[in-house]
C-alpha positions as a printed NumPy array, in Angstrom:
array([[-22.4  ,  21.825,  13.541],
       [-19.929,  19.694,  15.097],
       [-21.156,  16.231,  15.825],
       [-20.29 ,  13.721,  18.437],
       [-18.277,  11.045,  17.265],
       [-19.043,   8.605,  20.044],
       [-22.875,   9.076,  19.24 ],
       [-22.31 ,   8.501,  15.567],
       [-20.194,   5.252,  16.239],
       [-23.341,   4.054,  18.336],
       [-25.528,   4.992,  15.854],
       [-23.734,   2.975,  13.065],
       [-23.999,  -0.034,  15.356],
       [-27.494,   0.247,  15.889],
       [-28.32 ,   0.626,  12.348],
       [-26.105,  -2.263,  11.343],
       [-27.343,  -4.712,  14.032],
       [-30.826,  -3.359,  14.086],
       [-30.761,  -3.554,  18.121],
       [-29.753,  -1.898,  20.882],
       [-28.841,  -4.586,  22.815],
       [-26.642,  -6.184,  20.163],
       [-25.06 ,  -2.733,  19.506],
       [-24.216,  -2.415,  23.246],
       [-22.642,  -5.718,  23.039],
       [-20.162,  -5.136,  19.861],
       [-19.279,  -1.78 ,  21.437],
       [-19.043,  -2.975,  25.032],
       [-21.087,  -0.364,  26.567],
       [-24.211,  -0.383,  28.167],
       [-27.446,  -0.74 ,  25.962],
       [-29.252,   2.857,  28.047],
       [-25.784,   4.283,  27.286],
       [-26.158,   3.46 ,  23.252],
       [-29.522,   4.357,  23.582],
       [-29.087,   7.917,  25.366],
       [-26.142,   8.505,  22.458],
       [-28.908,   7.912,  19.71 ],
       [-31.365,  10.277,  21.375],
       [-28.676,  12.899,  21.799],
       [-27.844,  12.607,  17.842],
       [-31.537,  13.071,  17.015],
       [-31.722,  16.032,  19.38 ],
       [-28.833,  17.588,  17.957],
       [-29.885,  16.736,  14.138],
       [-33.777,  17.933,  15.001],
       [-35.112,  14.332,  13.366],
       [-35.858,  11.142,  13.918],
       [-33.247,   8.704,  12.764],
       [-34.474,   5.107,  14.344],
       [-38.005,   3.738,  14.876],
       [-38.811,   0.253,  17.04 ],
       [-40.713,  -2.13 ,  14.688],
       [-41.353,  -4.734,  16.803],
       [-37.896,  -6.18 ,  18.005],
       [-35.933,  -4.572,  15.244],
       [-34.797,  -1.   ,  15.103],
       [-34.984,   0.424,  11.404],
       [-34.182,   3.614,  10.19 ],
       [-36.001,   6.305,   9.098],
       [-35.638,   8.419,   5.64 ],
       [-33.377,  10.661,   7.504],
       [-31.754,   7.677,   9.019],
       [-30.478,   6.525,   6.03 ],
       [-29.207,   9.777,   4.848],
       [-27.498,   9.847,   8.252],
       [-26.088,   6.491,   8.036],
       [-24.34 ,   7.029,   4.64 ],
       [-22.719,  10.197,   6.099],
       [-21.574,   8.343,   9.247],
       [-20.228,   5.468,   6.788],
       [-18.377,   7.741,   4.899],
       [-16.881,   9.228,   7.98 ],
       [-15.889,   5.943,   9.676],
       [-14.496,   5.107,   6.41 ],
       [-12.14 ,   7.916,   5.989],
       [-11.047,   7.581,   9.711],
       [-10.14 ,   4.25 ,   9.235],
       [ -8.207,   5.142,   6.306],
       [ -6.431,   7.983,   8.16 ],
       [ -5.343,   5.557,  10.864],
       [ -4.417,   3.209,   8.29 ],
       [ -2.209,   6.062,   6.266],
       [ -0.486,   6.883,   9.797],
       [  0.271,   3.325,  10.558],
       [  1.587,   2.354,   6.936],
       [  3.362,   5.623,   7.051],
       [  5.424,   4.416,  10.383],
       [  6.117,   0.96 ,   8.913],
       [  6.78 ,   2.101,   5.508],
       [  4.063,  -0.791,   3.967],
       [  2.467,   2.147,   2.305],
       [  3.251,   5.642,   1.11 ],
       [  4.067,   7.935,  -2.17 ],
       [  6.782,   9.921,  -3.036],
       [  6.821,  12.957,  -5.602],
       [ 10.633,  13.925,  -6.583],
       [ 11.536,  16.348,  -9.129],
       [ 14.983,  16.318, -10.787],
       [ 17.294,  17.903, -13.592],
       [ 17.301,  15.867, -16.654],
       [ 20.643,  13.736, -15.788],
       [ 19.434,  12.734, -12.366],
       [ 15.667,  11.905, -13.439],
       [ 17.117,  10.024, -16.256],
       [ 19.75 ,   8.134, -15.095],
       [ 20.135,   8.173, -11.381],
       [ 16.74 ,   8.532,  -9.482],
       [ 15.533,   5.358, -11.186],
       [ 18.494,   3.289,  -9.778],
       [ 17.841,   4.53 ,  -6.128],
       [ 14.22 ,   4.353,  -6.39 ],
       [ 14.115,   0.646,  -7.472],
       [ 16.653,   0.012,  -4.747],
       [ 14.432,   1.393,  -2.113],
       [ 11.316,  -0.224,  -3.308],
       [ 13.211,  -3.592,  -3.085],
       [ 13.033,  -2.618,   0.867],
       [  9.55 ,  -1.048,   0.8  ],
       [  7.713,  -2.54 ,  -2.195],
       [  4.542,  -0.802,  -1.071],
       [  6.056,   2.808,  -1.727],
       [  4.831,   4.773,  -4.934],
       [  7.252,   6.815,  -6.198],
       [  6.73 ,   9.659,  -8.73 ],
       [  9.641,  11.403, -10.657],
       [  9.443,  14.704, -12.544],
       [ 11.596,  15.617, -14.967],
       [ 11.731,  19.726, -14.308],
       [ 12.76 ,  22.213, -16.982],
       [ 15.221,  24.307, -14.523],
       [ 16.839,  23.996, -11.204],
       [ 14.725,  26.809,  -9.971],
       [ 11.354,  24.853, -10.85 ],
       [ 12.706,  21.88 ,  -8.715],
       [ 13.636,  24.519,  -5.607],
       [ 10.067,  26.36 ,  -6.284],
       [  8.088,  23.047,  -6.326],
       [  9.795,  21.647,  -3.231],
       [  9.52 ,  24.86 ,  -1.283],
       [  5.661,  25.101,  -1.872],
       [  5.036,  21.137,  -1.129],
       [  4.267,  19.935,  -5.022],
       [  7.173,  17.769,  -3.893],
       [  8.503,  16.046,  -1.391],
       [ 12.294,  16.154,  -2.572],
       [ 14.272,  17.452,  -5.231],
       [ 17.48 ,  16.58 ,  -6.889],
       [ 20.002,  18.699,  -9.213],
       [ 23.674,  20.361,  -9.326],
       [ 22.817,  24.196,  -8.128],
       [ 24.06 ,  24.497,  -4.773],
       [ 22.536,  28.458,  -4.75 ],
       [ 21.222,  28.528,  -1.394],
       [ 17.288,  29.479,  -0.948],
       [ 15.366,  30.418,   1.733],
       [ 13.277,  27.454,   3.498],
       [ 15.583,  24.751,   1.757],
       [ 18.285,  22.657,   2.68 ],
       [ 20.689,  21.475,  -0.175],
       [ 22.857,  18.235,   0.907],
       [ 25.62 ,  16.968,  -1.571],
       [ 25.465,  13.467,  -1.857],
       [ 27.034,  12.594,  -5.172],
       [ 29.527,  13.424,  -7.284],
       [ 29.864,  13.596, -11.077],
       [ 32.688,  13.848, -13.51 ],
       [ 31.749,  14.301, -17.03 ],
       [ 33.239,  11.87 , -19.71 ],
       [ 33.806,  12.109, -23.393],
       [ 31.561,   9.842, -25.751],
       [ 32.064,   8.923, -29.498],
       [ 30.801,   6.393, -31.762],
       [ 32.433,   2.979, -31.153],
       [ 35.74 ,   2.525, -32.26 ],
       [ 36.567,   6.412, -32.33 ],
       [ 40.336,   7.369, -32.743],
       [ 40.132,   9.38 , -29.208],
       [ 39.247,   6.424, -27.451],
       [ 42.309,   4.609, -28.637],
       [ 44.652,   7.441, -27.036],
       [ 46.286,   6.395, -23.931],
       [ 46.159,   9.896, -22.212],
       [ 43.297,  12.055, -21.27 ],
       [ 41.727,  13.946, -23.925],
       [ 42.273,  17.801, -24.27 ],
       [ 39.788,  20.483, -25.686],
       [ 42.423,  20.812, -28.215],
       [ 41.746,  17.183, -29.159],
       [ 37.929,  17.932, -29.802],
       [ 38.4  ,  21.157, -31.646],
       [ 38.347,  19.444, -35.016],
       [ 35.602,  17.09 , -34.084],
       [ 31.89 ,  17.593, -34.9  ],
       [ 30.344,  18.087, -31.308],
       [ 26.864,  17.195, -30.326],
       [ 25.65 ,  20.274, -27.795],
       [ 23.046,  19.5  , -24.989],
       [ 20.438,  21.978, -25.836],
       [ 17.483,  23.223, -23.209],
       [ 13.91 ,  22.455, -23.675],
       [ 11.668,  24.885, -25.947],
       [  9.927,  25.678, -22.362],
       [ 13.449,  27.255, -21.358],
       [ 15.101,  28.138, -24.621],
       [ 16.545,  31.112, -23.56 ],
       [ 18.42 ,  29.457, -21.001],
       [ 21.866,  27.156, -20.981],
       [ 21.614,  23.913, -19.862],
       [ 23.764,  23.742, -16.115],
       [ 25.912,  20.864, -17.887],
       [ 26.433,  22.642, -21.079],
       [ 27.643,  25.569, -19.031],
       [ 30.416,  22.978, -17.515],
       [ 31.159,  22.132, -21.222],
       [ 31.451,  25.346, -22.182],
       [ 33.606,  26.807, -19.222],
       [ 36.118,  23.791, -19.865],
       [ 36.59 ,  24.598, -23.645],
       [ 37.017,  28.543, -22.895],
       [ 39.531,  27.578, -20.105],
       [ 41.753,  26.089, -22.822],
       [ 40.969,  28.84 , -25.407],
       [ 39.175,  26.654, -27.57 ],
       [ 35.892,  26.632, -29.336],
       [ 33.825,  23.417, -29.995],
       [ 32.648,  22.768, -33.276],
       [ 28.623,  22.303, -33.086],
       [ 26.541,  21.364, -36.016],
       [ 23.638,  19.233, -33.779],
       [ 21.785,  20.382, -30.588],
       [ 19.824,  17.877, -29.106],
       [ 17.765,  18.442, -25.67 ],
       [ 17.638,  15.414, -24.524],
       [ 20.522,  12.972, -23.124],
       [ 19.193,   9.808, -24.822],
       [ 18.992,  11.584, -27.549],
       [ 22.62 ,  12.738, -27.633],
       [ 23.481,   9.227, -27.34 ],
       [ 21.729,   7.988, -30.043],
       [ 22.863,  10.468, -32.314],
       [ 26.806,   9.875, -31.374],
       [ 26.185,   6.007, -31.796],
       [ 25.036,   6.826, -35.57 ],
       [ 28.121,   8.639, -36.314],
       [ 27.026,  11.919, -35.761],
       [ 30.06 ,  13.181, -33.473],
       [ 31.124,  13.124, -30.126],
       [ 29.79 ,  14.702, -26.989],
       [ 30.414,  15.045, -23.113],
       [ 27.762,  13.763, -20.621],
       [ 27.644,  12.785, -17.388],
       [ 29.47 ,   9.485, -16.409],
       [ 26.112,   8.269, -15.012],
       [ 24.342,   8.978, -18.155],
       [ 26.438,   6.052, -20.042],
       [ 26.355,   2.248, -19.508],
       [ 30.289,   1.55 , -19.677],
       [ 29.633,  -1.594, -21.888],
       [ 27.484,   0.013, -24.219],
       [ 28.819,  -2.133, -27.482],
       [ 28.051,   1.248, -29.772],
       [ 29.896,   3.985, -27.418],
       [ 33.537,   4.736, -27.144],
       [ 34.529,   6.241, -23.771],
       [ 37.242,   8.658, -23.332],
       [ 38.573,  10.298, -19.897],
       [ 38.969,  14.015, -20.413],
       [ 41.997,  16.06 , -18.983],
       [ 40.894,  18.338, -15.901],
       [ 37.465,  16.975, -16.576],
       [ 34.37 ,  19.282, -15.604],
       [ 33.   ,  17.926, -12.249],
       [ 29.881,  18.895, -10.106],
       [ 27.963,  17.553,  -7.358],
       [ 24.33 ,  16.422,  -7.133],
       [ 22.306,  17.734,  -4.058],
       [ 19.261,  16.53 ,  -2.447],
       [ 16.89 ,  19.449,  -1.91 ],
       [ 14.213,  19.133,   0.972],
       [ 12.629,  21.895,   2.941],
       [ 14.385,  22.888,   6.268],
       [ 11.448,  23.56 ,   8.316],
       [  7.845,  21.732,   9.099],
       [  6.232,  18.382,   8.975],
       [  7.515,  15.612,   6.767],
       [  6.117,  11.997,   6.645],
       [  8.574,   8.948,   7.726],
       [  8.733,   7.874,   3.89 ],
       [ 10.05 ,  11.054,   3.067],
       [ 12.535,  10.852,   5.676],
       [ 13.667,   7.424,   5.27 ],
       [ 14.194,   8.018,   1.239],
       [ 16.481,  11.026,   2.391],
       [ 18.455,   9.02 ,   4.783],
       [ 18.471,   6.198,   1.92 ],
       [ 19.805,   8.477,  -0.557],
       [ 22.412,  10.223,   1.166],
       [ 23.742,   6.956,   2.736],
       [ 24.547,   5.977,  -0.954],
       [ 23.478,   1.939,  -0.051],
       [ 21.473,   1.999,  -3.383],
       [ 24.715,   2.367,  -5.584],
       [ 26.274,  -1.297,  -4.691],
       [ 27.312,  -3.115,  -7.988],
       [ 26.326,  -0.304, -10.337],
       [ 29.026,  -0.415, -13.012],
       [ 28.951,   3.256, -13.666],
       [ 30.624,   3.548, -10.132],
       [ 28.711,   6.316,  -8.255],
       [ 30.793,   8.162,  -5.929],
       [ 30.183,  10.553,  -2.692],
       [ 31.455,  14.093,  -3.032],
       [ 34.782,  14.76 ,  -2.687],
       [ 35.139,  15.824,   0.826],
       [ 33.368,  12.77 ,   1.96 ],
       [ 35.526,  10.643,   0.19 ],
       [ 38.46 ,  11.911,   2.067],
       [ 36.689,  11.367,   5.06 ],
       [ 36.046,   7.784,   4.204],
       [ 39.669,   7.303,   3.193],
       [ 41.   ,   8.88 ,   6.418],
       [ 38.431,   6.414,   8.366],
       [ 40.178,   3.5  ,   6.57 ],
       [ 43.544,   4.386,   7.167]])
């Protein structure tokens, strides 16, 4: 049964004003018109909703039940209108972003805070995914609005836009000998150092973390094997182990505060590089909040003043340099 929305509005007004005349005035309708709408609603529901008690119009028992339903309907409609209005104005809204470890821990918080300075009513949830496939699948299934990781592999229904370049760096405890060398550090330099590997979580233990794959390839290209005696599944954990003298490690430049007094940073020769991609659906409806955040991320307007020196992908850097010449 589909109830007439105008009849519900008239019924609500009569119930709240206890008068057809006052209800009609509040709705800028005629009194006979309001009366007719209420009678049609009663006929459709096959029950008496209101009774005349002197000058007052009061609800019957069924009328009180219908009033509660109509009130919820009107509130839901108001919430819908408010949501759509706020989505256009970006006054309120929600974002669900899934990402790999580095992005979830060290990149998205920076961009989220910058976006919320512009739009404080937006609630952003960041989920650290176990694998890049988990991010892609979640975005495709609409479990997440957007995703961020370093895997450019095409996937049907998804668009992956490169927006951030990442160069891996070496870290050691403060005062480490490698940080004092006035040259880039080679795999041979690290061969004799105790090396801390990045390990996948227990849930995905059969896989090698993407960043560790880059590191392994860097060593393999030089015919060198690293000496690993500690594997840690979190970047913060790796940094703690390095600070405590557990060895050296290779991490994203964005995972390290250059002013950290307990870490020594050293530049790598022919360092491993990668890009971060913003993952979104390539078809279907998306909210203005999602669209605005996506444009904000790609613009890199959120990177200003950060000591880690966020950089666009190499092709975009070349284009920017060409425009500047």
